[in-house]
N, C-alpha and C positions, 0 to 999 in steps of 0.2 A: 820374724815368726819363730825362728829357732830359739832366740833368747826367751820368748814367752813360754815355749814348750819346756825349755830347761828350767825356767823359774817355777813353772807349774809343777814339774816333777820334783824339784827340790822341796817346794812347800809341802807337797803331799807326803814326801818322805819324812820331812821334819815333823809334821803334824802326827803322822803315824807313830814316829818314835816317841814323841811326848805322850801320846795317848797310851802306848804300851807301858811306858814307865809309870803312868798313873793307875792303870788297871789293877795291878796286884795290890797297890796301897789302898785303893778304894774297896776292893773285895775284902782285904784284910780288916778294914775298919768296919765293914758291914757284917762280917761273919766271924770276926776274931781270927785266931791263929788257924792256918791251914793244917789239916790233918795229913798224915803220910799218904793216904789214898788220894786226897785232893792234890797234894804236891805231885804225885805220880801222874795224875790226870793233866795237870798244867804242863809238866815236862813232855809227856807224850804228845799233847796237843800242839805245843810250840814246834816240836820237830815235824809233825805231820803237816803243819801249815807251811813250813819252809820247803818240804818236799813238793807240796802243791805248787808253790811259786816256781820251783825248779822245773816242774812238768810244763808249766806255761812257757817258761823261757825256752825249753827244748822244742816246743811246738812253734813258737813265734820268731825266735831269733835266727839270724843267718850269720851272726858274728861268732867266729870260732872260739874266741876267748870267753864270751858269755856262755856259750854252750858247754865249754869245758868246766867253767865254774858251776853251772847248773848241774852237770853230771856229778861233780864232787859234792854239791849240797845234797842231792838225792841219796847218794851212796853213804855219806857220813851220817846224815840225820837218820837214815834207815838203820844204820848200825847202832846208834844211840837208842832208838826205839826198840830194836831187838834185844839189847842188853836190859833195858828197863822192863820189857815184857817178861823176859826170863827171870829177872830178879823179883818182879811182882808175883810171878807164879811160885817161885821158891819161898817167898815170904808169906804167901797166901794173902796178898794185898790186891784188892780189886780197885783200879783207879776209879775215883768218884768225881763225876762232873760237879762243877761248882760255878759260882758267879764269874770267876776269872776265866775258866775255860770257855764258858758260854760267850763271854765278851770277846775273847780272842778269836773264836770261830766267827762271830758276827762281823767283826772288823776285818778279818781275813777275806770274807766274801766281798766286802766293799773294795778291798785292795785288789783282789783278783779281777773284779769287774773293771777297775781302772787299768790294770795291766792288759787285759784282753782288748781294751779299746785302742791300744797303741800298736804301732807297727814300726819296723825299720829301726833306725837309730834312736828314735824317740822311745820305742819300747825298751831297747837295750839300756839306755840311760835310766829310764824309770825303774827297771828291774834292779839294776845295780844300786841305784840310790836307795831303793826300798831295802835291799839286802844289807846295806851299811846301817841304815836306821834300825832295821829289825834285829840285827846281831848286837848292836849297842844295847837295845832294850832287853834282849834276852840275857845277855851277860849280866846286866845290872839286876834283873829279876832273879836270876840263878844265885848270884852272890849275895844280894841284899834281902831276898825274901825266901826263896826255896831252901837254900842250904841252912840258914839260921832256923827255919821253922821245921825242918825235917828231924824227926826223933830217931828213926831207925838208922843205925850206923852204916849199914850196907847201902841203903838208898842215898844217904848223905854222901858217901864215897863215890857213888855213881855220878852224882851231880858235880862233885868236886873234880872228878876225872873228865867230865864233859866240858867244863869251863874252858880249859886250854884249847879244845877243839873249836869251840865257838869263837875264841879270841883269834885263832888262826884263820877262821872263815872271815872274820871282820877285817883282818889285815889284808887278806887276798882280795876281798870286795873293794877295799879302799884303793888297792893297787889298780884294779880294773877301772874303778871310778876315776882315778887320775888320768887314765888314758882317754876317757871321754871328755874330760875337761880340756886336755891339750888339743884334742880334735876340734872341739867347739871354739877354741880361741883362734884357730887357723882361718 
């Protein structure tokens, strides 16, 4: 039973990762280049989504390492949002919803439903697997889509400065993920 749950969580995470990697490319094909207000919207939305995932983890998990990771996600992603909002105000840029943000939000609702349906170790593993997949996708999108398409130098710098934070999150999530793999092998 545990192997089936682990495989299901891994497949869900992998599919979510593949989907996230395709969303910006699909949106870009459909609408052309993202404007700076659209880039700002994608950046804020992606951070808000991970804060929502962290909230679920803090509600459902009993694992100290998972809760510690979720606390860090909420704090760090809120910091990026605060910086983005301050910069948008300074630049008089209003984030503009677009196909990418709408798709991210719709898929996040599906992921949150999946996470809320799990408990115990199955939840912890699903949450961490999702965090690994999500951060891989976000890093790729920031580097390959958002930074290249951003015209404003200050907004571009904010995205460039956030990329190492997301990389550190990925590495931390992978470290926690390895702990779950070693537990499931026992």
